[in-house]
N, C-alpha and C positions, 0 to 999 in steps of 0.2 A: 344715297345709294348704300345698299348692305356692305359693299366692298369698302366702303368709308369708315366701318364701325369701329370703336376704340378695340374691340377685341382682335381686329384683323391688323391692326397698324401699330407704330411706334410713336407715342405722344407722350406728353409731360405735364405734371399738374402740381402747383404749390398747395402744399399740405398745412396750411396756414392754422387751422382748427385742429392740427395734433400738436402735442410737446415730446420733447425727447429728455429722456433720464439716463445719465450715464452712473453704471454699476460698476464698482471696483472692490477689489478685496478677495482675497484666497479662496474665501468660503462662498464666492456668489453663486456658483453652478449648483453646488449641494444646496444650498439655502432655497433658492428659487425652485429647483426641483421637487422638495418637499412642500412648497407652499402655493403652488399653482396648479391648474387642471391638466396642462397638456405635458408632453413629455420631452424636455429639452434635449435629453440625450439623444433624440432623433435627429437633430439638426447639426450641420457642420458648421465651421466658421465662416462668416460672411452670409449665413441664412437666419430667416426670422420666421416665427410662426405665432397664430393668434392663440391666446392663451386667456384663462380666467382667474379671479382670485374670489373665493368664496369664503364665507363666515362658518364658523362651527356646525350650523344646523344646515349649510348647503344652499344659503341665500346669494345672489351674486353681490359682490363688493364693488367688482371693476372687472374690465376688461382691456387688454393691450397687447400689442406684439412685443415679442421679446427676442432680440437678436444676439446672436454669439460671436464675439470676436476672439483673438487670443488671450488679450490681457484684460479683457472687460466685456459687459454686456449693455445693450441699448434697450430700454423699454419706451416704445413707441404708444401714445395713449391720447385720447382725446382732450383737449385742454382741460375742461371742467372736472376731470378726474385726476389730473397731475399731484394736486396738493394732497388729496385724501390717499392716493397710492402711496405716495412718500410716507406720509405719516402712518398708515396701516402697516406697512412692512416695519418700520421702524420700532414699532411696538414689540414685534416678535424678533428682533436682532437684539440676542443676548450676550452669549460667547462667541458667536461668528464673526467673522472680519468681512464685514459688508458696508458699502459706502454707496449712499444714493444721491445724485449732484444734477440739478437741472442743467441741461445743455443750452447754450444759445444758439446751435446750429442751426440754419435755414433748411427745411425738409423739403425735398421735392422728389414726387413718385414719376418713374418712368416706365412706362406701359411696354411689355415686348421689346424690352432693351435689345434682345440678341439680333433685332431685326435691323439694328445700327451699329456697323462695326465702332469700336472705341478703344482707346488704351487707358485701363482702369489705372488710376493712380492714387487717389483718394480713396477714404472709407466708402463703403457701400455695402447694402445687404438685400437679399432676393428675397421674395415672399410671394404668398399669395394673396391679392389685395382685390375684394369683390368677386372673386372667381376668376381672374385676369393675372397672368404671369407678369410681375412688377419688379422692380428694382429701385430701392431707396437711396438717393444720393443727398449730398448735403451743398449743391450748386447747381444753376441753372444750367442746361445744356445749349449749345446754339446749334442752329438747323434743325431742331427738333419741334415739332407743331405742338400746339397748345390743347390739351385735352378738353373735349366738349363737357362742361360741369354738368349740363341736363342731360347727357346721354350717361355719364357716369353715375348719377342718381338713378336713373332707371335701372340701369344694371344691377345697382346696390339693392334695390326694391325686388326685383324680379329673381334676384340671387339669395336675396332671403337675409342679408347682412343687417343686423339691427344698428339702430342709434339710440345711444344712452340718453335716458330721459325722455324720450318718445315711443322706443318702442319696447326697452327694457329698464328696468331699475331695480334697486336693492331689496324689493319686496319679493322677487321672483326666484325660481330656482332656475339654474342654468338650463335644465331638461325642457323648459318650457319656451325658448328660442332656438334659432338655427346654430347658435354657439354650441349645442349639445352634439352636433355633426363636426364643426369646424374648430372647437378649441378644447378640446376635451379628450383623454386618453383615460379609457378605463382599465387599460392592462398596466399602467405605469407602475401602480404601488401606489402608497397611501398620499395624500393630499388633504389639506384641511376640508371637511364637508363632504367628504368622498362618501362615507357610510350612508348619508341621507340619500345624496344624488344616485348613487347605485344601486341601492332600493328601490327608488321610482323607476329607473331605468329598466331593471329586472322584473319589475312588476307593471308590466303592461306601459310603461311610459308616462308622459303628462297626458292628463285628461284634456289640455287644451294645446295647439302646436300651431305655428304658421304654415300656411300651404296656399296655393294658388288656386284661382277659380278662372276657367275662360268661360266667358260669357257667349250665350248662342246668338244674342244681337247685340247691335251696338247700344248700350244702356250707358247713360252718364249717372254714374253713383256717387258724386262727388257729395252730395248732400247729406249721404249716409255714413260718410268717413268717421270714424271711431265710435261709431254706433253699433249696438248688438243687432244680430238679425236671428231669424227662426227658420225651423224646416219642420213641415207637417209629419208627425211620426204616427206609429199605430196608437201611441198613448196621447195624441193629440199635438199641438204646436208646442215646440221645445226650443229654448235658446239654445243656439248651437255655435254662436262665434261672433266674431267683431270684424269689422272691416276696416283694415289697415290704409290700403293705397289702392289706387287704380291706374294701371298704365295702359291706355288705349283698351282693347277687349279683355284685358287680364286684370282680376284682382287680387291683391295680397290680403289674405284673413287669417284669423286664429280661428282654428276649426276643431269642433269636440272629435274626440277619439272615434267614436262609432262611425262617421261618415268621412275618415282620411282614407278613402280608397280610391288610387289614382284611376280615371278614366270612368268614375261612377257619375251619374248624371242625377242632378237635384233640383228641384225647386225651391228658391230660397225666398223668403219673405223680408224685405228690406222696409219696414214701416209700412207694411199692409200692401206693396208693390211686389208681386211675383216677377221672379227673374230665373230663366232656365240657365244652369251651368253644368260644366263639367269640371271635375276635380283633377288638378294636375299637381306634380311634386314642385319643391323647390329643391335644388336651385333650376331655374328655367333655362339657363345656358350650362348645360353639364359638362361641357368639354374645356378643360382648362390647361392640359398639356400641349406643347406645341404639336406633338404628332397627332393628339386627338383634335387639336383644330385644324391641322391639315387636312384630316381625313374629312371633317366637316365643309371645309372650303372644298374639298376634291368633289364632295357629291353635290354642291351647290353649283360647281362648274358642269358636272354632268346634267343637271337639271335644266341650267340655261341652254346648253347647246341644244337639248332635245326639244326647248321652246325656240330653236332658231336664232337663238341669240349669241352669235360666234362670239362678237367683243367681250361680251360679260363673262363668258364661259371661258375665255383665254385669260382674262384678268384673274378670275378665281383660280385656275388652276395654276398659273404663274405664283400666285400668293401662297397657295399650298406648299409649293416646293419650297417658298421662302421660309415657310415653319418647318418643313423636313426636306432638306436637301437630298434625302435618301429615297424619297417618295417614288418609287419606279412605276406605278400606275400612274402618276400625274404626268410623268414624260412622256409615257407611251401615248396617252389619251391626247396631248396636243399635238405629239406627232400624226396621230391619226386624223384628228379635226383638220388639221393643216392638209393631208394627203386628201380628204375630202373636198377641201377647197380647191386642190389642184395647185395648191402651192408646193409643189413635190421637192424642190431644192431644200425649202425651209424645212419641210417635216423630216428629209433625211438627216438635218442638223439634230433634230432633236431625237432622233433614233440613235445618232451618235453618242448623244449625252446620257440616254438611257444604258447605251453599252457602257460607259464608263463607271456608272454607279451599278450596274448589275452585268458584269461580263458574259453570265450564263444566259441572258435572255435571247430566247429563240425569237419573239416576236420583233425584236429589234432588227435580225437580219431579214425575216420574212417579209415585213413591211419594206425595208430598204431594197428587197429584191422586187417588189411591186413596182414601187417609185421610180427604180431605175429603169425599169422595163418601160413606165410610161414616159420616161424621158428620152426612150430609144437606146438606151445606154445596156446593151444586150450583155457585153463581157462583163459589167460589174454587177448586174442583175444575176447571171448565172454563179457568180462569186459567192455573192450574199446567200444565194440559195444552197450551196454546199455548206455554208458555215450554218445555216439554220439547221441542214440534216445532221453534221456532225454535233450539235448540241443538244439536239433532240434525242441522239442517242445515250448521250450523258445521262440525259434527264431520266430517261427509261431506267438505268442503271440505279440511278437514286429512288427512283420509285419502288423498284423490287426490293432494296433494302429496307425501305421505309413498309413495305407489306409486309415483310418477315417480322420487322419490329411490332408492326400493328398486331399480328397474329400471336406473338407472346404476350403483349399485354392484354389481349382478349382471353388468352388461357389462364393467365394469372388471374383477371376479374372473375371467370367463371369458377375458378377455386376459391375465391373469395365468397363468391355466392353459394355455392354448395356448403361452405363451411357456416354461413349465416342461416341457410335453410336447416341446416341440421341443428341448429342452436334453438331457433324458433320452434321446430316441431317437438322438441324436447319440453320446451316451457309450455305448450299446447297440451301436451300429454297430462301434465300436472294441473294446468287451468285453461281449459278452453275457451274462456272469455277474457285472456289477456289481451288487451287491446294492441300493446306494443310489439307483441308477437303475430297477432292479427294482422296488424299493419304490415309489418316486415315480410310476411308472406303474400299479402296482396303485393308489395312492390318488386318482389321476385316473381311472381304471376305476370304481371304487368312487363317487366323485361323481356320475360319469355313469350310474349303476345297472347298468353293464356287470360284473355280480357274477361271472359265469363267468369272464370273461378276469382279473379280480381274482385270483379261486381260483388260475388257472393260474399266473399271476406270483408270487402270495404263497407257494406250494408251492416254485417255484423258488428264492426268497428262502432259505426255511427249510432247502432242501437244500444250498445254498451256504454258508450260514451259520446251523446250526441255534441258535446264542445270539442271534439277532434278535429281541428281546421285542415290540418293536412290530409286526412281522410275525404274530406269533401273534393278538395282539389285532385287527389288521384281518382277518386270514383267518377269525378266529371271527366276526366282523360279517358277513362277506361270505356266510358258510355259514347264518347266521342268517337273511339276507336271501332266501337261495335256499331255505329252508325245511329245510336239511339239520341239523336241531338235534342229532342223535346225535353227527355228526361236529363241531359246534361245540362240543359239550360237551368231546369228546376234545382238541379243540385248546385251548382253555380251560385244561384240567387239565394239559396238558404247557407251557403258556405261563406259568402261575403259577410253575411250580417253577422254569423257566428265568429268568424275570424274578427271583423272590425271591432266587435264587442268586446273579445279578448284581448284586443291589441296586438294580435298576429298578422302583422301589416304585410309580411313578405306573400304568403298564400293567399291573404286577401286580394292584393295587388294582383297576382298573377290569375286569380278567378277571374277578377273583374275584366281583366284584358280579353281573355277568353270567352268570358260571356259577351262581352260587347262584339267580338268578332262573329260568334255564333249569330246573334242578333242582327246582324248587319247582313250576313250570307243567307239568314232567312227572309230578309226583307226583298234582297235582290233576285230571290228565287221565287 
């Protein structure tokens, strides 16, 4: 069952394939801040982050977790990298007071540790591991189940976390792996290899990068693992990537830049075998924080109830509250579900819980009034109805204040729009082909719902600069707003190709999403 997933429960796992290095010395934090890719200043004591070590030309040397404590640091790395990490850093320790020693502590990882109350006495540090909330401990816990190794590996693959020696090695740039998203800060300042990897990042990014492909049919591609695949392009067959893994109907691949548009449908050739796929992003499980997980569980619960699976729905919603004890919608939904099942006493108890975490809830009183009425308790029902009325008046007062604040924000926004408009018009008086000013005016026309004039301006932008990715996106939106759906589809199709070739993935992905929606709507009609 989905509810039993590692992502939704507390479990532990022995990290026997990881080593621990203890770092002491007064210069330890300053030293590692300048030698590694991530920003050590962003974490507090008892927290860890994933980071990388590059060489002078930006190639990967190693990756590891670095954890901060009051008097020392811990480096947690794959066993095979332990010696090379120590040797590498010791070469650069000249005048600094920094010492690295391998620790013999046993490493245990505890997933979603906050679900199990505990009195922390020993050392620990919290981190994100494979996209899951985790805590590193140095002892095994009693009464905590063991993690499923198979599921953990599947999550690692679907979330794009690489293995050293299989997915990444020291011949690659950090830009070419998902480490580029989770183990590097381009804003922190200087670190070894920064100049090279920053140039790659700012110039379209890596040519090849890990992505997911959703297979349209149940295809077993295991015999093509680690092999390159092709796609038919206007120039003919072209090698566009390599197959890394397959988990059910999801393939993790290394994909060429031009095709990394989320939602794009492709026909890929694996050794001559045609397979229809849809491009998807890494990570597959994008929710990591407890609040995001709670929201995911909440929606799963609602879906289960809509499918008349009350037991599963109840379990999902209770689990959502475990992850976010202040999740008012989950309390209310459980109460409503119980009310529909005519379990009115239990429903009232859940509405009381809702009141505890949200004293201003009108629906808690409204629903209790209904349930008391159904139980024949007229006095209690009338009392809850009066409470609901009083709290409704309070909310009306809050809404009036919010509307006043919104009006002030809209006034300021209009002032800023007028300032931008004046600036763009001044530029266009000097150069009527200035694409930035033309696009700026197009955006203003679009905001004012003058779609016709926005379309005229945007066509000029594309005429003067056919590679202006954002112009295709805004033009498509304007055409949609005017009801010119076929032209919008054509615009998005052209725009996706232009944006993906330029590495402008944000407009490319948005255009592909809107294109898919328009194509689906046209098929339905």
